C-alpha positions in Angstrom: 15.3 -25.6 93.4 12.5 -28.0 92.6 9.0 -27.9 94.1 6.3 -30.5 94.4 2.9 -28.9 95.5 -0.5 -30.0 96.5 -3.3 -27.8 97.8 -1.3 -26.5 100.8 2.1 -28.0 100.9 5.3 -27.0 99.0 8.4 -29.2 99.2 11.5 -27.3 98.2 14.9 -28.8 97.3 17.7 -26.3 98.0 20.0 -25.8 95.1 21.3 -22.2 95.4 24.9 -21.6 94.6 25.0 -19.2 97.6 26.7 -21.1 100.5 25.5 -20.9 104.0 22.3 -18.8 103.3 19.9 -18.4 106.2 16.7 -20.4 106.1 14.4 -17.4 106.4 16.3 -15.4 103.7 16.2 -18.3 101.3 12.5 -18.9 101.7 11.8 -15.1 101.2 13.6 -15.4 97.9 11.9 -18.5 96.6 8.4 -17.5 98.0 8.3 -13.8 97.1 4.6 -13.5 97.9 5.5 -13.8 101.6 7.1 -11.2 103.8 10.3 -12.2 105.7 8.3 -11.6 109.0 5.6 -14.1 107.8 8.3 -16.6 106.8 9.9 -16.3 110.3 6.5 -16.8 111.9 5.9 -20.0 109.8 9.3 -21.3 110.8 8.7 -20.5 114.5 5.3 -22.3 114.5 6.7 -25.4 112.9 5.3 -25.1 109.4 8.8 -25.4 108.0 11.0 -28.5 108.3 14.6 -29.0 107.2 15.4 -32.7 106.6 12.2 -33.5 108.4 13.1 -31.6 111.6 11.9 -28.3 113.0 14.3 -25.5 112.2 15.3 -22.0 113.2 15.1 -18.9 111.0 18.8 -18.3 111.4 19.7 -21.8 110.5 22.3 -22.0 107.6 21.4 -24.3 104.7 23.5 -26.8 102.7 22.8 -27.7 99.1 21.6 -31.1 100.1 19.0 -29.9 102.6 15.4 -30.7 101.8 13.0 -28.1 102.9 9.2 -28.7 103.5 6.9 -25.7 103.8 3.3 -26.2 104.8 1.2 -23.2 104.2 -1.7 -22.9 106.7 -4.9 -22.2 104.8 -6.4 -18.7 104.8 -9.7 -18.4 106.6 -12.8 -19.1 104.3 -14.3 -15.7 105.4 -12.1 -12.8 106.5 -13.1 -11.5 109.9 -14.3 -8.0 110.7 -11.7 -5.8 112.4 -12.3 -2.4 113.9 -9.7 -0.6 111.8 -10.3 3.2 111.2 -11.4 4.1 107.7 -11.4 7.5 105.9 -14.6 7.3 103.9 -14.8 9.9 101.1 -18.2 8.8 99.7 -20.7 6.2 100.6 -24.1 5.2 99.2 -26.2 1.9 99.2 -23.8 0.4 96.5 -20.3 1.6 97.1 -17.7 3.0 99.4 -14.9 5.3 98.2 -12.0 5.1 100.8 -8.8 7.1 101.1 -6.4 4.2 101.9 -3.4 4.9 104.1 0.1 3.7 103.1 1.0 0.5 104.8 -2.5 -1.1 104.7 -2.8 -4.2 102.5 -6.1 -4.3 100.4 -7.2 -7.9 101.0 -6.1 -11.1 102.8 -3.4 -13.1 101.1 -0.7 -15.5 102.3 1.6 -13.5 104.5 -1.3 -11.0 105.2 -4.2 -13.1 106.5 -5.7 -10.2 108.5 -5.5 -6.5 109.3 -6.3 -5.5 105.7 -8.7 -3.0 104.1 -11.2 -5.9 103.6 -11.2 -6.7 107.4 -11.8 -3.0 108.1 -14.6 -2.7 105.6 -16.4 -5.8 106.9 -16.6 -4.2 110.3 -18.2 -1.1 108.7 -20.5 -3.0 106.3 -21.2 -6.5 107.7 -23.5 -7.3 104.8 -20.4 -7.6 102.6 -19.7 -11.1 104.2 -22.6 -12.4 102.0 -20.6 -11.6 98.9 -19.8 -14.3 96.3 -16.2 -13.2 96.5 -15.2 -15.0 99.8 -11.7 -13.7 100.3 -11.9 -10.4 98.4 -15.5 -9.1 99.1 -16.2 -5.8 97.5 -12.8 -5.6 95.8 -12.7 -4.4 92.1 -9.2 -2.9 91.9 -6.2 -2.7 94.1 -3.5 -0.4 95.3 -0.1 -1.5 96.5 0.3 -1.8 100.2 2.6 1.3 100.4 0.6 3.4 97.9 -1.9 5.7 99.5 -5.1 7.1 98.1 -8.5 6.4 96.6 -10.0 3.0 96.2 -13.7 2.1 95.5 -15.3 -1.0 97.0 -18.7 -2.5 96.1 -21.2 -3.2 98.9 -23.1 -5.8 96.8 -22.4 -8.2 93.9 -24.4 -6.2 91.3 -22.5 -3.1 92.1 -19.2 -5.0 92.0 -20.0 -6.4 88.5 -21.0 -3.0 87.3 -17.7 -1.4 88.5 -15.6 -4.4 87.2 -17.1 -3.9 83.8 -15.9 -0.2 83.8 -12.4 -1.1 84.9 -12.3 -3.8 82.2 -13.4 -1.4 79.4 -10.9 1.2 80.8 -13.7 3.6 81.4 -12.4 4.5 84.9 -10.3 7.7 85.4 -7.3 7.1 87.6 -4.8 9.8 88.5 -1.6 9.5 90.6 0.8 12.0 92.0 4.3 10.6 91.8 7.7 12.1 92.7 10.7 10.9 90.6 14.4 11.5 90.6 15.6 13.7 87.7 14.0 16.4 85.6 11.5 14.5 83.6 11.6 15.4 79.8 9.6 15.8 77.7 7.0 17.4 80.1 4.3 15.1 78.9 4.0 11.8 77.0 2.9 8.1 77.0 5.2 5.3 78.0 4.3 2.0 76.2 6.1 -1.2 77.2 4.9 -4.7 78.0 5.1 -5.9 81.7 5.5 -9.4 83.0 7.3 -11.3 85.7 11.0 -10.6 85.9 12.7 -13.7 84.7 15.7 -13.0 86.9 13.8 -12.3 90.1 10.4 -13.7 91.1 9.8 -10.8 93.5 9.7 -8.2 90.7 7.8 -7.3 87.6 9.7 -6.0 84.6 9.4 -4.9 81.0 9.6 -8.2 79.0 8.9 -8.9 75.4 6.3 -11.6 76.3 4.6 -9.4 78.9 1.1 -7.8 78.8 0.5 -4.6 77.0 0.9 -1.6 79.3 0.6 2.1 78.7 1.2 5.0 81.1 0.4 8.7 80.4 2.2 11.4 82.4 2.3 15.2 82.7 4.9 17.1 84.7 3.3 19.1 87.6 6.5 20.8 89.0 10.2 20.6 89.1 12.1 20.7 92.3 15.8 21.0 91.4 16.7 17.4 90.3 13.3 16.0 91.1 10.0 16.1 89.3 6.4 15.9 90.7 4.4 14.1 88.0 0.7 13.6 87.4 0.3 10.0 86.1 -2.6 8.2 84.4 -2.2 4.5 83.9 -4.1 3.5 80.8 -3.7 -0.2 81.7 -3.7 -1.8 85.1 -0.5 -4.0 85.3 1.1 -4.8 88.6 3.6 -2.0 89.7 3.1 -0.4 86.2 3.8 3.2 87.2 6.9 2.4 89.1 8.3 0.1 86.4 7.6 2.5 83.5 9.0 5.6 85.0 12.1 3.7 86.1 12.5 2.3 82.6 12.7 5.7 81.1 15.4 6.8 83.6 13.2 8.5 86.2 13.0 6.2 89.3 10.2 6.8 91.8 11.5 8.3 95.1 11.2 6.1 98.1 10.6 2.9 96.0 12.9 0.2 97.4 12.3 -2.2 94.5 12.4 -0.2 91.2 13.3 3.3 92.4 15.6 5.0 94.8 15.7 5.3 98.5 14.9 8.5 100.3 16.1 10.0 103.5 12.7 11.8 103.8 10.3 8.8 103.1 10.0 5.2 104.2 7.7 4.3 101.3 7.3 5.1 97.6 6.0 8.5 96.7 2.8 7.3 94.9 -0.6 8.7 95.8 -3.9 7.8 94.0 -5.3 11.3 94.2 -8.1 11.1 91.5 -10.7 8.4 90.8 -13.7 8.7 88.5 -16.4 6.3 87.3 -20.1 5.9 86.8 -22.1 5.3 90.0 -23.9 2.0 90.0 -27.0 3.7 91.6 -27.4 6.5 89.1 -25.2 5.5 86.2 -23.9 9.1 86.4 -20.1 9.8 86.1 -18.6 11.1 89.4 -15.1 12.0 90.2 -13.3 12.0 93.6 -10.0 13.5 94.8 -7.7 13.1 97.7 -5.0 15.6 98.9 -1.4 14.5 99.5 -1.0 12.8 102.9 1.2 14.4 105.5 4.3 12.2 104.9 4.4 13.1 101.1 3.8 16.8 101.8 6.6 16.8 104.3 8.9 15.1 101.7 8.2 17.9 99.3 8.8 20.5 101.9 12.2 19.0 102.7 13.2 19.1 99.0 11.9 22.7 98.6 14.1 23.7 101.6 17.1 21.9 100.0 16.5 23.7 96.8 
């Protein structure tokens, strides 16, 4: 596959050894930042051409097919959307929100709307004046299917103050994670560099040339052949917790990419339950906590009954 790109167009030359692959499946593989549903929408709306012609998502490709993908630009300013928010704390500078699983943090290709940013803009319209056009208020992120605490800045000075704390690793972050297996030893630090998986663009992996990554953990509870773990990421790499735990032989329950599937969950058992930092307004350290959401509590109850 070769690609020639400009500001909004990618031209792809199909060269996969897999015969008769569907168009939507192929594009999801070579453009991993897009969901399959978004790819299908692009095809349906005519943004994808095969040999210069409109195509169908189910169309089977040949090795000689030339595919052109035009990416519609994201809006310059995300729009406000009345999406319900669970606000844990708010002052003139920040919002601490308990994010539900399934909500993407900010607009991106494949997720141009219905994000946490869209919801916060409805709650705090002044954020639209931020210097960060597409990610107003954002200083850190949670995966779409990770629930829990996230802080957003309501002005640029507060965002800079918070960003400096994240950069200097002065922010306390705690996650509750369920893994398969009886994690041993009961506490420790996992150190392994993380970068893009050379064999799959959709994944991150432990790679020698990756960025330094450290994850501290402590066992909370054993449930037969499962372990509830309290995890503190000491660095902030993409998918760090899930990759590190899987690498030492304890995959995260419900994680379809790095872990194991679960009959009791349709998302990864990862919850950001603790977040601490210095408030921009007072410079005083404050810590916030969030209880496990109902779906994760129910998963633990199912395991306890099985035990």
